[in-house]
C-alpha positions in Angstrom: 15.8 -21.7 10.9 12.4 -20.7 12.5 11.1 -17.3 11.8 11.0 -14.8 14.7 7.1 -14.9 14.8 6.7 -18.6 14.1 5.3 -18.2 10.5 6.0 -20.7 7.8 8.3 -19.4 5.0 5.4 -18.8 2.6 3.0 -17.3 5.2 1.9 -13.6 5.3 1.8 -11.8 8.6 -1.7 -11.3 10.0 -3.5 -8.8 7.8 -6.0 -6.5 9.6 -7.9 -3.5 8.4 -10.3 -0.8 9.7 -12.3 1.3 7.2 -13.0 5.0 7.3 -10.5 6.0 10.0 -10.1 9.4 8.4 -13.7 10.7 8.0 -12.9 13.8 5.9 -11.2 11.7 3.1 -13.4 10.2 0.4 -12.3 6.8 1.7 -9.6 5.6 4.1 -8.3 2.4 5.6 -5.9 1.5 8.4 -4.1 -1.5 7.0 -1.9 -3.7 9.1 0.7 -6.2 8.0 1.5 -7.7 11.4 2.9 -4.8 13.5 3.3 -2.5 10.4 0.3 -0.1 10.4 -0.4 2.5 7.7 -3.3 4.8 7.2 -4.1 5.1 3.5 -6.6 7.8 2.6 -8.0 8.6 -0.9 -9.3 12.1 -1.5 -10.8 13.1 -4.8 -10.7 16.7 -5.8 -12.7 18.4 -8.6 -9.6 19.8 -10.3 -6.5 18.7 -12.2 -2.9 20.1 -12.0 -2.2 23.3 -13.9 0.2 21.6 -16.2 -2.6 19.4 -17.5 -4.7 22.4 -18.4 -1.8 24.2 -20.0 -0.9 21.2 -22.1 -4.6 20.3 -22.8 -4.1 16.8 -21.4 -7.5 15.0 -21.1 -8.7 13.1 -18.1 -7.7 13.3 -14.5 -4.6 12.7 -12.4 -3.4 10.6 -9.5 -0.8 11.6 -7.0 0.6 10.0 -3.9 2.3 11.1 -0.7 4.1 8.9 1.9 5.4 9.8 5.3 6.5 8.0 8.5 5.2 9.7 11.6 7.8 10.6 14.2 6.6 7.9 16.6 6.4 5.1 14.0 9.9 3.8 14.8 11.7 2.9 18.1 13.8 6.0 17.9 11.8 9.1 17.2 12.0 10.1 13.5 12.3 13.8 12.8 9.4 15.3 10.8 10.2 16.0 7.2 8.6 19.5 7.6 11.2 20.2 10.3 13.9 19.5 7.7 12.2 21.6 5.1 11.9 18.8 2.6 11.0 15.1 2.4 13.9 12.6 2.5 15.0 10.6 -0.6 13.4 7.4 0.7 10.0 9.0 1.2 10.1 10.5 -2.3 11.1 7.1 -3.8 8.3 5.3 -2.0 5.6 7.8 -2.9 6.6 7.7 -6.5 6.3 3.9 -6.3 2.8 4.1 -4.8 1.8 6.6 -7.6 3.2 4.4 -10.4 1.6 1.3 -8.9 -1.9 2.8 -8.8 -1.6 4.6 -12.2 -1.0 1.2 -13.7 -4.5 0.1 -12.8 -6.5 3.4 -12.9 -7.9 4.7 -16.2 -7.3 8.4 -15.7 -9.6 9.3 -18.6 -12.6 7.8 -16.8 -11.7 9.9 -13.8 -12.6 13.0 -15.7 -11.3 16.4 -14.6 -10.5 15.2 -11.1 -7.4 14.3 -9.1 -7.1 11.3 -6.8 -4.8 12.2 -3.9 -3.4 9.2 -2.0 -1.9 9.9 1.4 -0.1 7.0 3.2 1.0 7.7 6.7 2.9 5.1 8.7 1.8 4.8 12.3 4.0 1.9 13.2 6.9 0.5 11.1 8.0 -3.1 11.3 9.1 -3.8 7.7 7.0 -3.6 4.5 5.7 -0.1 4.9 5.8 0.5 1.1 4.0 -2.8 0.3 1.3 -2.1 2.9 0.9 1.4 1.5 0.3 0.2 -2.0 -2.1 -2.5 -0.9 -4.1 -0.1 1.3 -4.1 2.7 -1.2 -5.8 0.4 -3.7 -8.5 -0.5 -1.2 -9.1 3.2 -0.4 -9.1 4.1 -4.2 -11.6 1.4 -5.0 -14.0 2.5 -2.2 -13.7 6.1 -3.2 -14.5 5.4 -6.8 -17.5 3.3 -5.8 -18.8 6.1 -3.6 -18.5 8.6 -6.4 -20.2 6.3 -8.8 -23.1 5.8 -6.4 -23.5 9.6 -6.1 -23.4 10.0 -9.9 -20.1 12.0 -9.7 -18.5 9.4 -11.9 -20.1 7.7 -14.8 -17.5 4.9 -15.4 -15.4 2.8 -13.0 -11.8 4.1 -13.3 -10.2 1.1 -11.5 -9.4 -1.5 -14.1 -8.2 -4.1 -11.6 -6.8 -4.4 -8.1 -3.0 -4.1 -7.4 -1.1 -5.2 -4.3 2.5 -5.5 -3.2 4.5 -7.7 -0.9 8.1 -8.2 0.2 10.2 -11.4 -0.1 13.8 -12.2 0.7 16.5 -14.7 1.2 17.5 -15.2 4.8 20.3 -17.7 5.2 19.4 -20.3 2.6 15.6 -19.9 2.8 13.2 -17.8 0.8 10.7 -15.9 3.0 7.5 -14.1 2.3 6.5 -10.7 3.9 9.6 -9.8 5.8 9.3 -8.1 9.2 11.9 -5.6 10.2 14.4 -8.0 11.7 14.2 -10.3 8.7 14.5 -7.4 6.3 17.5 -6.1 8.2 19.3 -9.5 8.1 18.3 -10.6 4.6 21.0 -11.4 2.0 18.5 -10.6 -0.8 15.5 -8.3 -0.4 12.7 -7.7 -3.0 9.5 -5.8 -3.2 7.0 -7.2 -5.7 4.0 -5.3 -7.1 1.4 -7.2 -9.1 -2.2 -7.0 -10.3 -4.9 -9.4 -9.3 -4.6 -11.1 -12.6 -0.9 -11.9 -12.0 0.7 -9.2 -14.1 3.9 -7.5 -12.8 3.8 -3.8 -12.2 7.2 -3.4 -10.6 9.9 -5.6 -9.1 12.5 -4.0 -6.8 15.3 -6.4 -5.7 18.9 -6.3 -4.6 21.6 -8.3 -2.9 22.5 -6.8 0.4 26.3 -6.7 -0.2 25.9 -10.0 -2.0 24.7 -11.5 -5.3 21.8 -13.8 -6.0 21.0 -16.4 -8.6 18.2 -16.9 -11.1 16.8 -19.7 -9.0 16.6 -17.5 -5.9 14.9 -14.8 -7.9 12.4 -17.4 -9.2 11.7 -18.5 -5.6 11.0 -14.9 -4.6 8.6 -14.4 -7.5 6.7 -17.5 -6.7 6.3 -16.4 -3.1 5.3 -13.0 -4.2 2.6 -14.2 -6.5 1.1 -16.4 -3.8 1.1 -13.6 -1.3 -0.4 -11.1 -3.6 -3.2 -13.5 -4.6 -4.1 -13.7 -0.8 -3.8 -9.9 -0.4 -6.2 -9.3 -3.4 -8.8 -11.5 -1.7 -8.5 -9.4 1.4 -8.8 -6.2 -0.7 -12.0 -7.5 -2.2 -13.4 -8.4 1.3 -12.6 -4.8 2.5 -14.1 -3.2 -0.6 -17.3 -5.2 -0.1 -17.4 -4.4 3.6 -17.5 -0.7 2.7 -20.8 -1.2 1.0 -22.4 -1.9 4.4 -23.7 1.0 6.6 -20.9 2.9 8.3 -20.0 1.8 11.8 -20.9 4.6 14.2 -18.4 3.2 16.7 -15.4 3.3 14.3 -13.3 5.3 16.7 -14.0 2.9 19.6 -13.2 0.0 17.3 -9.9 1.7 16.4 -9.1 2.3 20.1 -9.9 -1.3 20.9 -7.7 -2.5 18.0 -4.7 -0.6 19.2 -5.3 -2.0 22.7 -4.9 -5.5 21.4 -1.8 -7.4 22.5 
C-alpha cells in the first residue's frame, strides 16, 4: 500500500534545519521531519543543581524540557501552565530526551555547569520526540564547540552523536519515520534511539491492541539503524555549518522557510 506522502518504506521524510533561531540560547536549531517542526535550544548555565552541591557530586548536569505549543496541533492544545502542571506525556518525553543525551555527554568534562535543553514543538505531524532528540544533539554539540572556542570548556563533553527515529508496522509492511496518520493507524509502533556508532540507547515499542513477532521487531530495528545513520550525517552537516559566520538574515530565512508550500 503506498504511503500518504509517496515515500518508499525505508525513506525518511525530508529533513530540514535552520540554526540559531533562538539568539539568547548558547545554540539552537529548528529541526523539521517533514511537517513536524521543533525548536531545540541548548543553554549552558554556570551552576549545578543544589542536590549536587549537597551530595558533593562532581561534574555538571544535563536537564531537558519538552512542550507542545498550543497551535502545534489541528485542535488548539491547552498550555500546560494553564493546567498548573505538565501532562504525563510531556514528562515522559522530556525524561527520554534527558536520558538520550546523558548517554553521550561526559558530565565530568562539563565542569560545574548545567546544560539545559528546551524542545518546543511548533508543528506536530508524528515523531516529535525523535525530532527533539535529534535536534537537541545538534544544539548541544554546537553549544559545546562554542564554549571550547571561548576557553570556557577545556575538553569536549560530547562523546558521540545520538539520534532517534520512529518505525512501525502498517498492514503487513514495516515503515520508517511515521507521520501522524501512519502512527495513528500502525499496528506496531516503535521509537529507536541510537548513537552514531550503532549502539542502542533506548527502544520503545508496543503493539497497538495487537502483538508482534521477533521478525517484525527485527525489521523495525533494521529500518531504525538505516534512518539513524542518515540522521547522524545530517547532524554532522549542521554542526559544521555552525562553524561558518552567522547569517544576519536568519529571521528572514526562517520566515521564508515557513512560507514554503
